Short mmCIF file of the C-alpha atoms (twelve columns), coordinates in Angstrom:
data_MODEL
# 
_entry.id   MODEL 
# 
loop_
_atom_site.group_PDB 
_atom_site.id 
_atom_site.type_symbol 
_atom_site.label_atom_id 
_atom_site.label_alt_id 
_atom_site.label_comp_id 
_atom_site.label_asym_id 
_atom_site.label_seq_id 
_atom_site.Cartn_x 
_atom_site.Cartn_y 
_atom_site.Cartn_z 
_atom_site.pdbx_PDB_model_num 
ATOM 1   C CA . MET A 1   -41.304 83.306  44.253  1 
ATOM 2   C CA . THR A 2   -43.182 83.164  40.994  1 
ATOM 3   C CA . GLU A 3   -43.968 79.738  39.784  1 
ATOM 4   C CA . HIS A 4   -43.689 78.998  36.101  1 
ATOM 5   C CA . PRO A 5   -45.678 76.320  34.368  1 
ATOM 6   C CA . PRO A 6   -43.680 73.199  33.558  1 
ATOM 7   C CA . VAL A 7   -42.102 73.096  30.124  1 
ATOM 8   C CA . PRO A 8   -43.290 70.141  28.022  1 
ATOM 9   C CA . VAL A 9   -40.658 67.520  27.703  1 
ATOM 10  C CA . ASP A 10  -40.899 67.451  23.952  1 
ATOM 11  C CA . LEU A 11  -39.942 71.122  23.877  1 
ATOM 12  C CA . ILE A 12  -36.692 70.590  25.731  1 
ATOM 13  C CA . PRO A 13  -33.829 70.596  23.163  1 
ATOM 14  C CA . ALA A 14  -32.329 67.144  22.832  1 
ATOM 15  C CA . PRO A 15  -28.635 66.880  23.509  1 
ATOM 16  C CA . GLU A 16  -26.476 66.776  20.426  1 
ATOM 17  C CA . GLN A 17  -26.044 63.122  19.292  1 
ATOM 18  C CA . PRO A 18  -22.580 61.916  18.359  1 
ATOM 19  C CA . THR A 19  -22.197 61.070  14.706  1 
ATOM 20  C CA . THR A 20  -20.066 58.053  15.496  1 
ATOM 21  C CA . SER A 21  -20.427 55.101  17.804  1 
ATOM 22  C CA . PRO A 22  -19.290 55.592  21.405  1 
ATOM 23  C CA . GLY A 23  -15.604 55.093  21.846  1 
ATOM 24  C CA . ARG A 24  -14.779 55.508  18.111  1 
ATOM 25  C CA . SER A 25  -13.056 58.417  16.532  1 
ATOM 26  C CA . ARG A 26  -14.774 60.265  13.779  1 
ATOM 27  C CA . ARG A 27  -11.589 59.932  11.710  1 
ATOM 28  C CA . ARG A 28  -12.041 56.516  10.108  1 
ATOM 29  C CA . GLY A 29  -9.437  56.802  7.378   1 
ATOM 30  C CA . PRO A 30  -6.374  55.161  8.966   1 
ATOM 31  C CA . PRO A 31  -8.034  51.848  10.082  1 
ATOM 32  C CA . VAL A 32  -9.402  51.294  6.540   1 
ATOM 33  C CA . VAL A 33  -5.992  51.927  5.050   1 
ATOM 34  C CA . VAL A 34  -4.355  49.548  7.511   1 
ATOM 35  C CA . ALA A 35  -6.915  46.799  6.816   1 
ATOM 36  C CA . GLY A 36  -6.508  47.241  3.084   1 
ATOM 37  C CA . ALA A 37  -2.742  47.066  3.376   1 
ATOM 38  C CA . ALA A 38  -2.973  43.892  5.468   1 
ATOM 39  C CA . ALA A 39  -5.230  42.274  2.878   1 
ATOM 40  C CA . ALA A 40  -2.852  43.261  0.105   1 
ATOM 41  C CA . VAL A 41  0.079   41.765  1.988   1 
ATOM 42  C CA . MET A 42  -1.893  38.557  2.518   1 
ATOM 43  C CA . VAL A 43  -2.834  38.293  -1.156  1 
ATOM 44  C CA . LEU A 44  0.750   39.000  -2.152  1 
ATOM 45  C CA . GLY A 45  1.955   36.289  0.224   1 
ATOM 46  C CA . VAL A 46  -0.468  33.775  -1.243  1 
ATOM 47  C CA . LEU A 47  0.654   34.682  -4.756  1 
ATOM 48  C CA . VAL A 48  4.309   34.328  -3.837  1 
ATOM 49  C CA . TRP A 49  3.621   30.942  -2.264  1 
ATOM 50  C CA . ALA A 50  1.592   29.815  -5.303  1 
ATOM 51  C CA . VAL A 51  4.325   30.867  -7.709  1 
ATOM 52  C CA . ALA A 52  6.989   29.172  -5.597  1 
ATOM 53  C CA . TRP A 53  4.899   25.988  -5.413  1 
ATOM 54  C CA . TYR A 54  4.257   25.998  -9.156  1 
ATOM 55  C CA . GLU A 55  7.935   26.565  -9.939  1 
ATOM 56  C CA . SER A 56  8.876   23.689  -7.628  1 
ATOM 57  C CA . GLN A 57  6.499   21.430  -9.540  1 
ATOM 58  C CA . VAL A 58  7.651   22.602  -12.955 1 
ATOM 59  C CA . ASP A 59  11.238  21.642  -12.182 1 
ATOM 60  C CA . ALA A 60  10.992  19.037  -9.432  1 
ATOM 61  C CA . GLY A 61  14.700  18.300  -9.111  1 
ATOM 62  C CA . PRO A 62  17.207  15.716  -10.325 1 
ATOM 63  C CA . PRO A 63  15.486  12.858  -12.215 1 
ATOM 64  C CA . GLY A 64  15.201  9.605   -10.297 1 
ATOM 65  C CA . ALA A 65  14.546  5.967   -11.183 1 
ATOM 66  C CA . ALA A 66  13.246  4.960   -14.592 1 
ATOM 67  C CA . VAL A 67  9.475   4.566   -14.915 1 
ATOM 68  C CA . VAL A 68  7.333   3.232   -17.765 1 
ATOM 69  C CA . VAL A 69  3.796   4.545   -18.161 1 
ATOM 70  C CA . ASP A 70  1.585   2.457   -20.438 1 
ATOM 71  C CA . VAL A 71  -1.089  4.609   -22.063 1 
ATOM 72  C CA . ALA A 72  -4.220  2.716   -23.065 1 
ATOM 73  C CA . GLN A 73  -6.131  3.338   -26.278 1 
ATOM 74  C CA . GLY A 74  -8.418  6.338   -25.848 1 
ATOM 75  C CA . ALA A 75  -6.847  7.526   -22.578 1 
ATOM 76  C CA . SER A 76  -7.323  11.254  -21.862 1 
ATOM 77  C CA . VAL A 77  -4.580  13.696  -20.935 1 
ATOM 78  C CA . GLN A 78  -6.202  13.954  -17.487 1 
ATOM 79  C CA . SER A 79  -5.951  10.196  -16.878 1 
ATOM 80  C CA . VAL A 80  -2.368  10.137  -18.158 1 
ATOM 81  C CA . THR A 81  -1.516  13.003  -15.818 1 
ATOM 82  C CA . SER A 82  -2.980  11.047  -12.913 1 
ATOM 83  C CA . ASP A 83  -0.833  8.039   -13.847 1 
ATOM 84  C CA . LEU A 84  2.252   10.255  -14.005 1 
ATOM 85  C CA . ALA A 85  1.532   11.582  -10.514 1 
ATOM 86  C CA . ARG A 86  0.792   8.105   -9.149  1 
ATOM 87  C CA . GLN A 87  4.154   6.814   -10.371 1 
ATOM 88  C CA . GLY A 88  6.072   9.826   -9.084  1 
ATOM 89  C CA . VAL A 89  7.021   11.258  -12.470 1 
ATOM 90  C CA . VAL A 90  5.334   14.568  -11.578 1 
ATOM 91  C CA . GLY A 91  4.679   15.992  -8.147  1 
ATOM 92  C CA . GLY A 92  0.943   16.441  -8.627  1 
ATOM 93  C CA . THR A 93  -1.818  16.632  -11.191 1 
ATOM 94  C CA . TRP A 94  -2.718  20.310  -10.727 1 
ATOM 95  C CA . ALA A 95  0.703   21.659  -11.634 1 
ATOM 96  C CA . ALA A 96  0.925   19.392  -14.679 1 
ATOM 97  C CA . ARG A 97  -2.509  20.417  -15.895 1 
ATOM 98  C CA . LEU A 98  -1.677  24.092  -15.409 1 
ATOM 99  C CA . TYR A 99  1.562   23.624  -17.320 1 
ATOM 100 C CA . PHE A 100 -0.239  21.903  -20.186 1 
ATOM 101 C CA . PHE A 101 -2.849  24.686  -20.140 1 
ATOM 102 C CA . PHE A 102 -0.214  27.399  -20.558 1 
ATOM 103 C CA . HIS A 103 2.122   25.492  -22.896 1 
ATOM 104 C CA . GLY A 104 -0.339  23.328  -24.822 1 
ATOM 105 C CA . ALA A 105 -1.636  19.881  -23.964 1 
ATOM 106 C CA . PRO A 106 0.052   17.120  -25.989 1 
ATOM 107 C CA . VAL A 107 -1.949  14.665  -28.059 1 
ATOM 108 C CA . VAL A 108 -1.114  11.395  -26.316 1 
ATOM 109 C CA . ARG A 109 -0.894  8.270   -28.439 1 
ATOM 110 C CA . PRO A 110 -1.366  4.797   -26.923 1 
ATOM 111 C CA . GLY A 111 1.748   2.856   -25.983 1 
ATOM 112 C CA . GLY A 112 4.579   2.832   -23.481 1 
ATOM 113 C CA . TYR A 113 6.484   5.970   -22.492 1 
ATOM 114 C CA . GLY A 114 9.786   5.985   -20.687 1 
ATOM 115 C CA . PHE A 115 10.165  8.602   -17.928 1 
ATOM 116 C CA . ARG A 116 12.168  9.171   -14.774 1 
ATOM 117 C CA . ARG A 117 10.740  10.103  -11.408 1 
ATOM 118 C CA . HIS A 118 10.788  13.828  -10.571 1 
ATOM 119 C CA . GLU A 119 11.217  14.918  -14.202 1 
ATOM 120 C CA . SER A 120 10.614  18.519  -15.161 1 
ATOM 121 C CA . LEU A 121 7.238   19.211  -16.698 1 
ATOM 122 C CA . ALA A 122 8.973   20.449  -19.846 1 
ATOM 123 C CA . ALA A 123 10.692  17.059  -20.220 1 
ATOM 124 C CA . VAL A 124 7.430   15.225  -19.521 1 
ATOM 125 C CA . ARG A 125 5.598   17.214  -22.181 1 
ATOM 126 C CA . ALA A 126 8.409   16.651  -24.693 1 
ATOM 127 C CA . THR A 127 8.293   12.881  -24.084 1 
ATOM 128 C CA . LEU A 128 4.530   12.773  -24.570 1 
ATOM 129 C CA . LEU A 129 4.778   14.838  -27.746 1 
ATOM 130 C CA . ALA A 130 7.429   12.509  -29.167 1 
ATOM 131 C CA . GLY A 131 5.120   9.515   -28.833 1 
ATOM 132 C CA . PRO A 132 5.564   6.093   -27.246 1 
ATOM 133 C CA . ASP A 133 9.053   4.606   -27.195 1 
ATOM 134 C CA . VAL A 134 8.644   1.575   -24.912 1 
ATOM 135 C CA . LEU A 135 7.149   -1.723  -26.003 1 
ATOM 136 C CA . VAL A 136 5.210   -3.061  -23.005 1 
ATOM 137 C CA . VAL A 137 4.786   -6.843  -23.127 1 
ATOM 138 C CA . SER A 138 2.548   -8.155  -20.355 1 
ATOM 139 C CA . PRO A 139 2.590   -11.726 -19.031 1 
ATOM 140 C CA . GLY A 140 -0.089  -13.665 -20.873 1 
ATOM 141 C CA . PHE A 141 0.645   -12.040 -24.242 1 
ATOM 142 C CA . THR A 142 1.172   -14.084 -27.401 1 
ATOM 143 C CA . VAL A 143 3.403   -13.509 -30.436 1 
ATOM 144 C CA . ALA A 144 0.393   -12.199 -32.346 1 
ATOM 145 C CA . GLU A 145 -0.369  -9.635  -29.626 1 
ATOM 146 C CA . VAL A 146 3.245   -8.468  -29.467 1 
ATOM 147 C CA . ALA A 147 3.379   -8.114  -33.254 1 
ATOM 148 C CA . ALA A 148 0.193   -6.035  -33.260 1 
ATOM 149 C CA . ARG A 149 1.460   -3.763  -30.494 1 
ATOM 150 C CA . LEU A 150 4.897   -3.335  -32.056 1 
ATOM 151 C CA . GLY A 151 3.266   -2.450  -35.363 1 
ATOM 152 C CA . GLN A 152 1.756   0.658   -33.732 1 
ATOM 153 C CA . PHE A 153 5.191   2.238   -33.377 1 
ATOM 154 C CA . PRO A 154 6.550   4.371   -36.220 1 
ATOM 155 C CA . GLY A 155 9.167   2.476   -38.222 1 
ATOM 156 C CA . HIS A 156 7.939   -0.952  -37.112 1 
ATOM 157 C CA . ASP A 157 5.675   -3.471  -38.787 1 
ATOM 158 C CA . ALA A 158 3.568   -6.239  -37.305 1 
ATOM 159 C CA . THR A 159 3.906   -8.479  -40.362 1 
ATOM 160 C CA . THR A 160 7.692   -8.213  -40.379 1 
ATOM 161 C CA . PHE A 161 7.859   -9.294  -36.734 1 
ATOM 162 C CA . ALA A 162 5.461   -12.215 -37.226 1 
ATOM 163 C CA . THR A 163 7.316   -13.347 -40.356 1 
ATOM 164 C CA . ALA A 164 10.638  -13.339 -38.506 1 
ATOM 165 C CA . VAL A 165 9.069   -15.682 -35.935 1 
ATOM 166 C CA . ALA A 166 7.488   -17.991 -38.525 1 
ATOM 167 C CA . GLN A 167 10.684  -18.244 -40.575 1 
ATOM 168 C CA . ARG A 168 12.789  -18.963 -37.477 1 
ATOM 169 C CA . THR A 169 14.946  -15.921 -38.157 1 
ATOM 170 C CA . VAL A 170 15.570  -15.913 -34.418 1 
ATOM 171 C CA . VAL A 171 15.437  -19.121 -32.401 1 
ATOM 172 C CA . SER A 172 15.362  -19.889 -28.696 1 
ATOM 173 C CA . ARG A 173 17.638  -22.457 -27.117 1 
ATOM 174 C CA . TYR A 174 14.483  -23.946 -25.554 1 
ATOM 175 C CA . GLU A 175 12.419  -24.042 -28.741 1 
ATOM 176 C CA . ALA A 176 10.994  -27.348 -29.922 1 
ATOM 177 C CA . PRO A 177 11.845  -28.562 -33.439 1 
ATOM 178 C CA . GLY A 178 9.290   -27.975 -36.159 1 
ATOM 179 C CA . PRO A 179 7.443   -24.896 -37.409 1 
ATOM 180 C CA . GLY A 180 8.539   -21.663 -35.799 1 
ATOM 181 C CA . ASN A 181 6.465   -20.898 -32.713 1 
ATOM 182 C CA . LEU A 182 7.936   -18.646 -30.062 1 
ATOM 183 C CA . ASP A 183 4.804   -18.376 -27.957 1 
ATOM 184 C CA . GLY A 184 5.933   -18.830 -24.370 1 
ATOM 185 C CA . LEU A 185 9.580   -18.183 -25.253 1 
ATOM 186 C CA . LEU A 186 9.617   -14.378 -25.338 1 
ATOM 187 C CA . ALA A 187 10.066  -12.616 -22.017 1 
ATOM 188 C CA . PRO A 188 7.391   -10.197 -20.804 1 
ATOM 189 C CA . GLY A 189 8.634   -6.790  -19.734 1 
ATOM 190 C CA . ASP A 190 9.429   -3.323  -21.015 1 
ATOM 191 C CA . TYR A 191 11.558  -2.848  -24.119 1 
ATOM 192 C CA . VAL A 192 12.910  0.613   -24.938 1 
ATOM 193 C CA . LEU A 193 12.877  1.002   -28.714 1 
ATOM 194 C CA . ALA A 194 15.987  2.737   -29.987 1 
ATOM 195 C CA . ALA A 195 15.792  4.984   -33.045 1 
ATOM 196 C CA . GLY A 196 16.069  2.890   -36.197 1 
ATOM 197 C CA . GLN A 197 15.940  -0.429  -34.328 1 
ATOM 198 C CA . SER A 198 14.703  -3.294  -36.517 1 
ATOM 199 C CA . ASP A 199 11.871  -5.657  -35.688 1 
ATOM 200 C CA . VAL A 200 14.288  -8.588  -35.787 1 
ATOM 201 C CA . SER A 201 16.478  -6.830  -33.226 1 
ATOM 202 C CA . VAL A 202 13.486  -6.432  -30.903 1 
ATOM 203 C CA . LEU A 203 12.711  -10.131 -31.318 1 
ATOM 204 C CA . GLU A 204 16.310  -11.020 -30.459 1 
ATOM 205 C CA . GLN A 205 16.091  -8.974  -27.269 1 
ATOM 206 C CA . MET A 206 12.937  -10.759 -26.181 1 
ATOM 207 C CA . VAL A 207 14.342  -14.221 -26.856 1 
ATOM 208 C CA . LEU A 208 17.630  -13.484 -25.098 1 
ATOM 209 C CA . ARG A 209 15.825  -12.100 -22.040 1 
ATOM 210 C CA . PHE A 210 13.634  -15.182 -21.761 1 
ATOM 211 C CA . ASP A 211 16.611  -17.508 -22.220 1 
ATOM 212 C CA . ALA A 212 18.404  -15.669 -19.397 1 
ATOM 213 C CA . GLU A 213 15.378  -15.852 -17.085 1 
ATOM 214 C CA . ALA A 214 14.848  -19.546 -17.849 1 
ATOM 215 C CA . SER A 215 18.502  -20.308 -17.195 1 
ATOM 216 C CA . GLN A 216 18.386  -18.414 -13.902 1 
ATOM 217 C CA . ALA A 217 15.273  -20.389 -12.900 1 
ATOM 218 C CA . GLY A 218 17.108  -23.650 -13.573 1 
ATOM 219 C CA . LEU A 219 14.688  -24.713 -16.304 1 
ATOM 220 C CA . VAL A 220 16.653  -27.703 -17.617 1 
ATOM 221 C CA . THR A 221 17.459  -29.241 -14.235 1 
ATOM 222 C CA . ALA A 222 14.020  -28.624 -12.711 1 
ATOM 223 C CA . ALA A 223 12.211  -30.008 -15.755 1 
ATOM 224 C CA . ALA A 224 14.302  -33.181 -15.625 1 
ATOM 225 C CA . ALA A 225 13.390  -33.609 -11.954 1 
ATOM 226 C CA . LEU A 226 9.721   -33.422 -12.928 1 
ATOM 227 C CA . GLY A 227 10.186  -35.994 -15.681 1 
ATOM 228 C CA . ILE A 228 9.395   -33.594 -18.533 1 
ATOM 229 C CA . THR A 229 11.347  -31.659 -21.151 1 
ATOM 230 C CA . PRO A 230 12.218  -27.983 -20.673 1 
ATOM 231 C CA . TYR A 231 9.797   -27.096 -23.467 1 
ATOM 232 C CA . GLN A 232 6.982   -29.026 -21.781 1 
ATOM 233 C CA . ALA A 233 7.712   -27.156 -18.570 1 
ATOM 234 C CA . VAL A 234 7.239   -23.861 -20.455 1 
ATOM 235 C CA . VAL A 235 3.960   -25.194 -21.889 1 
ATOM 236 C CA . ALA A 236 2.816   -25.959 -18.346 1 
ATOM 237 C CA . ALA A 237 3.966   -22.516 -17.168 1 
ATOM 238 C CA . SER A 238 1.922   -20.826 -19.892 1 
ATOM 239 C CA . ILE A 239 -1.235  -22.655 -18.754 1 
ATOM 240 C CA . VAL A 240 -0.422  -21.735 -15.159 1 
ATOM 241 C CA . GLN A 241 -0.189  -18.085 -16.257 1 
ATOM 242 C CA . LYS A 242 -3.639  -18.099 -17.838 1 
ATOM 243 C CA . GLU A 243 -5.406  -20.231 -15.261 1 
ATOM 244 C CA . GLY A 244 -3.743  -19.048 -12.046 1 
ATOM 245 C CA . VAL A 245 -3.354  -15.322 -12.819 1 
ATOM 246 C CA . TYR A 246 -2.568  -14.315 -9.209  1 
ATOM 247 C CA . SER A 247 0.655   -15.287 -7.435  1 
ATOM 248 C CA . GLU A 248 -1.165  -17.046 -4.585  1 
ATOM 249 C CA . ASN A 249 -2.744  -19.468 -7.080  1 
ATOM 250 C CA . VAL A 250 -0.001  -20.379 -9.527  1 
ATOM 251 C CA . ALA A 251 1.911   -23.045 -7.555  1 
ATOM 252 C CA . LYS A 252 -1.323  -24.909 -6.775  1 
ATOM 253 C CA . VAL A 253 -2.522  -24.711 -10.384 1 
ATOM 254 C CA . ALA A 254 0.812   -26.172 -11.471 1 
ATOM 255 C CA . ARG A 255 0.291   -29.077 -9.076  1 
ATOM 256 C CA . VAL A 256 -3.194  -29.730 -10.498 1 
ATOM 257 C CA . ILE A 257 -1.684  -29.926 -14.000 1 
ATOM 258 C CA . TYR A 258 0.960   -32.451 -12.986 1 
ATOM 259 C CA . ASN A 259 -1.488  -34.509 -10.879 1 
ATOM 260 C CA . ARG A 260 -3.842  -34.808 -13.848 1 
ATOM 261 C CA . LEU A 261 -1.022  -35.698 -16.221 1 
ATOM 262 C CA . ALA A 262 0.174   -38.397 -13.820 1 
ATOM 263 C CA . ARG A 263 -3.309  -39.952 -13.731 1 
ATOM 264 C CA . GLY A 264 -3.822  -39.775 -17.470 1 
ATOM 265 C CA . MET A 265 -6.710  -37.334 -17.006 1 
ATOM 266 C CA . ALA A 266 -7.583  -34.644 -19.537 1 
ATOM 267 C CA . LEU A 267 -6.432  -31.249 -18.302 1 
ATOM 268 C CA . GLN A 268 -9.780  -29.626 -19.231 1 
ATOM 269 C CA . MET A 269 -8.392  -26.091 -19.294 1 
ATOM 270 C CA . ASP A 270 -10.527 -23.410 -20.947 1 
ATOM 271 C CA . SER A 271 -7.471  -21.307 -21.727 1 
ATOM 272 C CA . THR A 272 -6.064  -23.854 -24.178 1 
ATOM 273 C CA . VAL A 273 -9.367  -24.027 -26.066 1 
ATOM 274 C CA . LEU A 274 -9.486  -20.223 -26.287 1 
ATOM 275 C CA . TYR A 275 -5.911  -20.126 -27.608 1 
ATOM 276 C CA . SER A 276 -6.839  -22.389 -30.507 1 
ATOM 277 C CA . GLU A 277 -9.505  -19.832 -31.457 1 
ATOM 278 C CA . GLY A 278 -7.218  -16.838 -31.091 1 
ATOM 279 C CA . ARG A 279 -9.230  -15.582 -28.117 1 
ATOM 280 C CA . ASP A 280 -8.054  -14.189 -24.809 1 
ATOM 281 C CA . GLY A 281 -10.775 -14.825 -22.256 1 
ATOM 282 C CA . GLY A 282 -14.532 -14.985 -22.509 1 
ATOM 283 C CA . PRO A 283 -17.065 -17.792 -22.139 1 
ATOM 284 C CA . VAL A 284 -16.348 -21.282 -23.440 1 
ATOM 285 C CA . THR A 285 -19.455 -22.796 -25.019 1 
ATOM 286 C CA . PRO A 286 -20.324 -26.423 -25.774 1 
ATOM 287 C CA . ALA A 287 -19.517 -25.652 -29.414 1 
ATOM 288 C CA . ASP A 288 -16.025 -24.523 -28.361 1 
ATOM 289 C CA . LEU A 289 -15.510 -27.697 -26.340 1 
ATOM 290 C CA . ALA A 290 -16.433 -29.796 -29.384 1 
ATOM 291 C CA . LEU A 291 -13.677 -28.314 -31.572 1 
ATOM 292 C CA . ASP A 292 -11.201 -31.054 -32.413 1 
ATOM 293 C CA . THR A 293 -7.872  -29.250 -32.198 1 
ATOM 294 C CA . PRO A 294 -4.635  -30.295 -30.474 1 
ATOM 295 C CA . TYR A 295 -5.295  -27.490 -27.973 1 
ATOM 296 C CA . ASN A 296 -8.664  -28.855 -26.847 1 
ATOM 297 C CA . THR A 297 -7.614  -30.333 -23.532 1 
ATOM 298 C CA . TYR A 298 -11.162 -31.554 -22.943 1 
ATOM 299 C CA . LEU A 299 -10.912 -33.955 -25.897 1 
ATOM 300 C CA . HIS A 300 -7.219  -34.830 -25.694 1 
ATOM 301 C CA . THR A 301 -5.043  -35.880 -22.789 1 
ATOM 302 C CA . GLY A 302 -1.560  -34.529 -22.170 1 
ATOM 303 C CA . LEU A 303 -0.166  -31.054 -22.678 1 
ATOM 304 C CA . PRO A 304 -1.013  -29.011 -25.769 1 
ATOM 305 C CA . PRO A 305 1.717   -28.959 -28.438 1 
ATOM 306 C CA . THR A 306 2.983   -25.443 -27.681 1 
ATOM 307 C CA . PRO A 307 2.788   -22.828 -24.943 1 
ATOM 308 C CA . ILE A 308 -0.334  -20.682 -25.113 1 
ATOM 309 C CA . CYS A 309 1.210   -17.411 -23.871 1 
ATOM 310 C CA . PHE A 310 4.297   -15.842 -22.321 1 
ATOM 311 C CA . PRO A 311 4.504   -16.873 -18.647 1 
ATOM 312 C CA . SER A 312 5.692   -14.478 -15.977 1 
ATOM 313 C CA . VAL A 313 8.779   -15.364 -13.979 1 
ATOM 314 C CA . ALA A 314 6.451   -16.294 -11.091 1 
ATOM 315 C CA . SER A 315 4.464   -18.693 -13.280 1 
ATOM 316 C CA . LEU A 316 7.662   -20.234 -14.630 1 
ATOM 317 C CA . HIS A 317 8.945   -20.821 -11.099 1 
ATOM 318 C CA . ALA A 318 5.563   -22.296 -10.122 1 
ATOM 319 C CA . ALA A 319 5.693   -24.744 -13.021 1 
ATOM 320 C CA . LEU A 320 9.195   -25.790 -11.990 1 
ATOM 321 C CA . GLY A 321 8.361   -25.988 -8.282  1 
ATOM 322 C CA . PRO A 322 4.677   -26.818 -7.852  1 
ATOM 323 C CA . ALA A 323 3.092   -26.763 -4.409  1 
ATOM 324 C CA . PRO A 324 2.718   -30.142 -2.680  1 
ATOM 325 C CA . GLY A 325 -0.847  -31.451 -2.713  1 
ATOM 326 C CA . ASP A 326 -3.303  -33.945 -4.181  1 
ATOM 327 C CA . TRP A 327 -5.582  -31.414 -5.884  1 
ATOM 328 C CA . LEU A 328 -7.233  -32.335 -9.167  1 
ATOM 329 C CA . TYR A 329 -9.686  -29.470 -9.504  1 
ATOM 330 C CA . PHE A 330 -9.927  -25.728 -8.964  1 
ATOM 331 C CA . VAL A 331 -12.414 -22.969 -9.635  1 
ATOM 332 C CA . LEU A 332 -12.581 -19.206 -9.133  1 
ATOM 333 C CA . VAL A 333 -14.723 -18.495 -6.055  1 
ATOM 334 C CA . SER A 334 -14.139 -14.786 -5.435  1 
ATOM 335 C CA . ARG A 335 -13.904 -11.661 -7.547  1 
ATOM 336 C CA . ASP A 336 -10.597 -10.851 -5.888  1 
ATOM 337 C CA . GLY A 337 -9.036  -13.812 -7.738  1 
ATOM 338 C CA . THR A 338 -9.239  -16.425 -4.986  1 
ATOM 339 C CA . GLU A 339 -9.440  -19.965 -6.328  1 
ATOM 340 C CA . ALA A 340 -10.638 -23.003 -4.364  1 
ATOM 341 C CA . PHE A 341 -8.833  -26.327 -4.849  1 
ATOM 342 C CA . SER A 342 -10.150 -29.840 -4.287  1 
ATOM 343 C CA . ASP A 343 -8.914  -33.410 -4.696  1 
ATOM 344 C CA . THR A 344 -12.407 -34.844 -5.245  1 
ATOM 345 C CA . LEU A 345 -15.156 -34.225 -7.759  1 
ATOM 346 C CA . ALA A 346 -17.644 -33.738 -4.904  1 
ATOM 347 C CA . GLY A 347 -15.440 -31.010 -3.490  1 
ATOM 348 C CA . GLN A 348 -15.208 -29.372 -6.910  1 
ATOM 349 C CA . LEU A 349 -18.983 -29.427 -7.363  1 
ATOM 350 C CA . ALA A 350 -19.432 -27.789 -3.957  1 
ATOM 351 C CA . ASN A 351 -16.903 -25.099 -4.887  1 
ATOM 352 C CA . GLU A 352 -18.651 -24.519 -8.213  1 
ATOM 353 C CA . GLN A 353 -21.941 -24.056 -6.353  1 
ATOM 354 C CA . LEU A 354 -20.232 -21.518 -4.082  1 
ATOM 355 C CA . ALA A 355 -18.936 -19.687 -7.143  1 
ATOM 356 C CA . ARG A 356 -22.415 -19.560 -8.695  1 
ATOM 357 C CA . SER A 357 -23.894 -18.242 -5.465  1 
ATOM 358 C CA . ARG A 358 -21.447 -15.352 -5.718  1 
ATOM 359 C CA . GLY A 359 -22.331 -14.611 -9.325  1 
ATOM 360 C CA . LEU A 360 -19.284 -16.351 -10.778 1 
ATOM 361 C CA . GLY A 361 -19.311 -19.028 -13.425 1 
# 
């Protein structure tokens, strides 16, 4: 048998290599089509869901309870939209912003706006475009502040409102005789301004609401039990409003006022001094404390001649039902509004030191 020389390996023809990976068909068309179709279905589903969600936000359903949104000076549409969502007027900020993007963002003027929860975005936009229609009167306001705010509404005038007060065009059943001064005798709250409503009519509403709240609180009877007139009780309530601020403080602040009055001590309330200067807050300097006005309760004993602001219902109740205690002093000791009360000067000085250590006072 003839032997042949071995054939070099590199000369042996290599087996034909498959053009596709093992186990895969060379026909790759159908899987690509299927994957593309699945992606299209997914995208379509997302779009359908997005449209359905947007439509549900545009028309959220039957309007609910009334809501007032107070827009501050210089507030942006974005911040107003956040307030609307927070109070349940709109379902969310994104839908509202999209709606304003497609339909035009309204120029929002400062003031109060009356809405209802779950309003349609079309109704919300229309309300914002129409401008404010609710006069928002916060506890702690004065007649001058209400007049200025009312004067911002079309068809209303700050001077007309203030003149109606000064000329006693409208009087309160609890008003003291003498020059017209309704500070303390107008009820805080929200007042919807009807088309064509006069400034005097707005004033009447505010007086009537306060008179009703005072009557419900038993102002006359409670004041008599405290040995003061109803008007003096409102004066005390106005100081409580400015000095107590938070509900957990007001009844104790009221007790401090009455304890000092009973001892013939000067009230020494910064808020009364600030009122005489037409100021609402801020530091009280030695020069301020030297001003000889009837509202300087550092120089004069007793209550000031008039209320210094509109008290809340809570402050009015506190003035009529002060907490039991012997406190004569108080000071703010925490940024969360906590006030510390003491019946001795030594205790007050210690509390003032605590306040200073916390960056207060």
